[in-house]
N, C-alpha and C positions, 0 to 999 in steps of 0.2 A: 920287489919282483910282482908287486903289482899291478905297477902301471901298465907296465904294454896289456891287464888284461882293461883297465876301464879304459885306453887308447879302443883298445880291440870296440866295447861296448860303443863307446863314443859312434864309430865309425858304424856299426849294426844301426843304430838308431836316426843316426841320418841318411842312412840306405835306405829303412823303414819309410822315416818321413820323407824323405826323396818317391818312395811307390807310392805310399797315400799322396800324395799332392798331384803325383802321374795319373792316379787314381778320378780326383777330386775334378781337376782340368777336363780329363777324359770321358765320359760318364762311359757307364757300358752301353752299347745303344741296344734296341728291342725288337720284337719283330713288326713291320707295319702294319700290315696284314697275312694271312694263314696264304693267304694266292687265289686263282680264280674255280672258282668250283667248274667242275667239268663232266658228263659224262662217260663210263669209261671207256677211255679212248684205246684204238685202235689201228695197224699201223699193218704194213708188210714188212716190216722193219724185219723178224721173223724174231731169235730165243736167243739175241745174245747179252752179257750179263748188264750191262746197262742200258736195255732195249725199253727197259720200263719206264726210266729216265728221259731217254732221248724221246720218248710215246708225247708222254707228259710236258720236255720243251715246247716243242712240235704244236702243240696243243694249244698252250701258250703264247707263240708264234701266230697261231692264228688271230687270237681273242687282240687280242693286242695290237693288230694289223687292222686298221679300219675302211671302211670300204674306197677311200682317197688314195686309196697303195702309204700314205701316213704310216708310221711304225712306234705306237707310240713307248719309252725307255721302261713305262711299267703303268703300272694305274692307276695306283692314287696322287693327290697336290703335285709336287714339284717334281717328278719324275712322266707326270704324264704331258709329255713332249715328245718331240722328233727331235735324236738327235741323230744328224748329219752319218756321226762315224760308227754307231749303233747301230742304224738302218743300213750301212753297207755291209758290217757284219751279218745284219740279217739275210743283207739277197744274195750274200756269197753264203752262205747258208744253203736257201735254199737251191740255188744251183748247184749245190754238189749234191745233191741227194734227187732233181730231177725236177726240183717244182720250179720252173722255168717263169710259166705266168704266173706266179705266184710274189716270183724276183722282180720281174720289167714291172709290178704296178708297184713297187716300191722306190726301182727307181726310176716309177712317171715319176714321183713322185718328188722325186726330189730332182729331178727336171725340170721341172715347175716350179721351185721353189733357190733355185740356181740364184746367183746372184749375177748380175748383169758384167761384171767388175771386180774386184778383190775376194776379200774373205769370205768361204762363207759362214753363216751366224751361227753359234755356239747350238741355240737350241730352234727351234717351230714350234710355230704349236697346231692346234691338228687339223688347222683350215689353214694352215701355210706361211701363218704371220711370224711376223719378230717379235721375238720375245723379251722386253724391254727390262729386263731386272736390272742389266747394269753388266752382264759378264760383255766385255769383250771380240767381237770376230777371232774363231780361232784359222789356222793357217792348216793344220794338221786334217781336214776335212776332204780339202782336195785332193788328198794321198787314198784318200778311203777307197774315198766316191770313186776315183781313174782305174782303182783295182777291182769293186766291186762288178763296174763296166767291165772291164776288160774279162773277168771273171766269167763275167756269164755272157761274154760273146756278143754284148750289146753296142759295140763300137758302131756301126753304122747310125742304131736306131739313134743313138745320143749321141755324136758327135760335135755337138752346137757344146754340150756339157766338157764333152771332153777336153775341144781346143781350153775352151773357158776355164778348166782347172788346172790345166796342163803348163797354161800360158801365164795362168796365176802363178804356181810357183816359179818357176823364172823371173819373175818381176819381187820375189822374197830372195831372190841371190843378192849378197853382197857381192864387191869384189876377194873378200874370201875364199865363197863360195860356199858360205852358208848363209839361212836365208834370217831375219829379224826373230827375236824373238815373241814370244808366242804362250796363253794357254795353251792348256795341252789337257792327254783328258785329266788331272786332276781338281779341272777347273777353278786353276783359282789366276791370278797378275803373277807373273812371270818377271824375274831382276833379270835374267838369263835363258841365251837359250837351252831349250832342253830333248836329251833326247826319244821325250818323247812327242816332239814335234816335226823331230830330223826326220827317224827312221819311216813315216808314213808317208813323210813328203820323197822318199827315195823311193819307197812299194809303186806311188803313185808314178812317179817318172819313167818307172822301169815299162810301169800296164802299160803306158801311155806310148810310148815306141813301139807295145807291141802292139797295139789297136792299131799309129799309123802306118805302120807297116803293113797290114795286114787290110789297110783299108790301102793301101798304094798312093800313102800321100808323105811323100821322098824326102821332102822340103819340112815336113811339120816330126818326123820319124829325124831325120841328121841331124835340126835345131834341139829338141827332146833328147834327144843322144849324148848332146856335147853337155848338155845343160845336168845329165844325171852322175856322167865324167868328174863334171867341177864336184858335182855336191859330195857321191863318195869318197873323193879325195882330200878332200873337206873335210869330212866322215872321219875318215881311219887317220890324218894327221894331226886334230884337233881331240878324240873323244878314243882315239884308240888308246891303247889294247886292250882296255877293261870297258869299252866304251859306260862310262859311269849318267845321272841324270843329266848335273850340269857338269861341261868340261874343267877334268883337274884341275888345285891349282897350281899343287907342286908334283914331282917328282924324284923316289927314294929308289938311288941306284944300291942299294942295299950294298951288292959285292959285285967285284970284278965274277963276270962272267953267268949273272943271274939276270934276268929279264927285270927291266928298271917297272916301278909298278908306282902307279894316277893315285897323290893323295886327294881328297875330299871329290866334290862331287854327287860319293855318294850311290850302291849300286840302284837300277829303277826295273822294270819288270817289262818295260818296252825296249828293253836289251835283246826278250825274245821277238820282233819287230823286225830287228838287223839279215833274219835266217827261217828258213822255211820253216812256215808254207808264204812265207813275205819274201823270201830273198834266197837264191841258192845259195848251202850251203858252202861255210870256211869256216876253218878248225880256227884260226882266234874268236872267231865270233861265239861259236859252238861252247869254246869256253869260257869265255864271260859270259854266255847263257847259264853252263852247268852252275858259274862262281856266284852267279846273281840269284840262284835259286837257293843254295844252299845260306846266302846271307840274308837272305828275307820271309823263309819257314819260321811260323811261330810257333808257341806252343800248342797250340791248339790244331796243329799241322797244316793248316791250308799257306798262302802268302798272302804279306801287307806290300800295298802299292811298292814302297820304295823306303832305303834306308836313313830317307829324311823325314821319312808319315807320318804320324803320330806312334808313337809308342805307348798302343796299347794294348799287344795281342791281340787287335782285332784282324780276322783273314777277310780276306775282300776277295768272289767269289770271279770276277774276271781277270784277276789279275791269278788268281790258281789257276783258273781253265785255258790261259795263255800257253801258262806255262807245260798243261796239259797236250795242248798242241800243239807247243812249240817242239816237246818230245814225240808223241806221235811223228811230226811228221818226217822230224829227223832220225825215226827208225830206232826211238828207244821206248819201248815197246811197254817196260817195264814200270817204268816213273809215270806214262801217258796213265796206265789203270789205277794207278794207286791214286794219283791224281782226280780221275774220275769216280772213282769209288769212294773217297772223300766227298766228293758234293755230292753222292747219288746218298749218302751217309747221312748228308745235313741237308735236306732237304724239309721242308714246312710236312703241317700234316696233312696238306692236300696232296702234296709231290709236287712244291713249286722248287726252285731254285731262287732262291733268295740271294742281296745282296753282298750281306756278311753272312760271318757268323761270328759270336762275340767270344769273351774269356772265356763264359757257360759254357763252349762248345754248345751256344743254340744258335740257330737261325735269329737272321737281326735284320733290320732295312728296310728294302721294299723286295718285295714277291709276288710273282715272276721278274724278273728283270732280265727283258731281249735281252743283251747283250751276253749275260751268261750262257741263257738258252741258247744264242747262238751260236757264240762257242761251245758249248759241251757236244752242241749236233755233230762240226764241223773237225773237232778232235774224235766224236764215234767213228763221222767219214775217214775221217785219215789211217784208223788204224786198219782199217779193214783195204780201200783203194787209194795211192797214192794222190793226193792237191795237186793242181796246177801250179805251180813255181812261174812267178816272169821273171 
């Protein structure tokens, strides 16, 4: 009778050893700084539950936006650069609350640094130069910049940037309708195409078609619409119905009459970009978003970037805020408010939104983070007024 107990003891020891090893390989992240000191922040936003967090987020965006319009991802060290992705979200957040002048400054900076041809760089210095740190250019920026330009109704002013970014997406598409692999928001070289690249390009093409139509540029609108349909069909064919980070490697048929399940690929938070406010709602996508949210929620209450991300129990605030924005845009106010409240409760002592919340449920990483601040503003706005969907 002792044998089973010995086996159980050995298994528990192995599991404990694995947990300890994982913690050693993924040390507990700490806070870089408490944020940017501000005088008492005032706004005309009212007295809603998350108003103080939104006011601080906007004040932090003011501090992170330079006179040139370049919006830094964060104030310190490796964050003190301009990512086109983060800057695009800041521009959209500004426009969503009527700060069009501030948004156009951000778009003007992007217009100045835009590539004449080819992919956008992963990030730029505050004066618009390429950061030579070995990161490959990233194709998702073409999509994000188009979305921000459309949302801010700036297509006429930045038509050159629109044309180049939309045509670059077309150049990315292969015979199968999908783009080549590219680094995405995980900021690493990728061996396979990811949903983190595909989803922003769909949003960008959808936005480009709207801009071209508004500008009576019918030839471009027709060309970009055809590419959108090609990419959309390929995305559904290769990534659907679960829309994991990478295409599923196998399919389980389960049993007759039951929907097949894709195996492999892993859930990714960017499944949210396939639905509102980035794309019209579809039931299959809403189901995929809800399933990913359930899989990616961490013990501390926040969300990790993906199922194949480090198994370290750390939540990332941009991804948590993405699910909050998705919920608000899809009419799920309870989930949106729950996630906003979680973000609110895990700000730093100075009120800044940090990059992460660690296993001890403490703020960690850079604070403030521009991307999270912009997403919080957008989510709060979406709870009160529907956001435009391209």
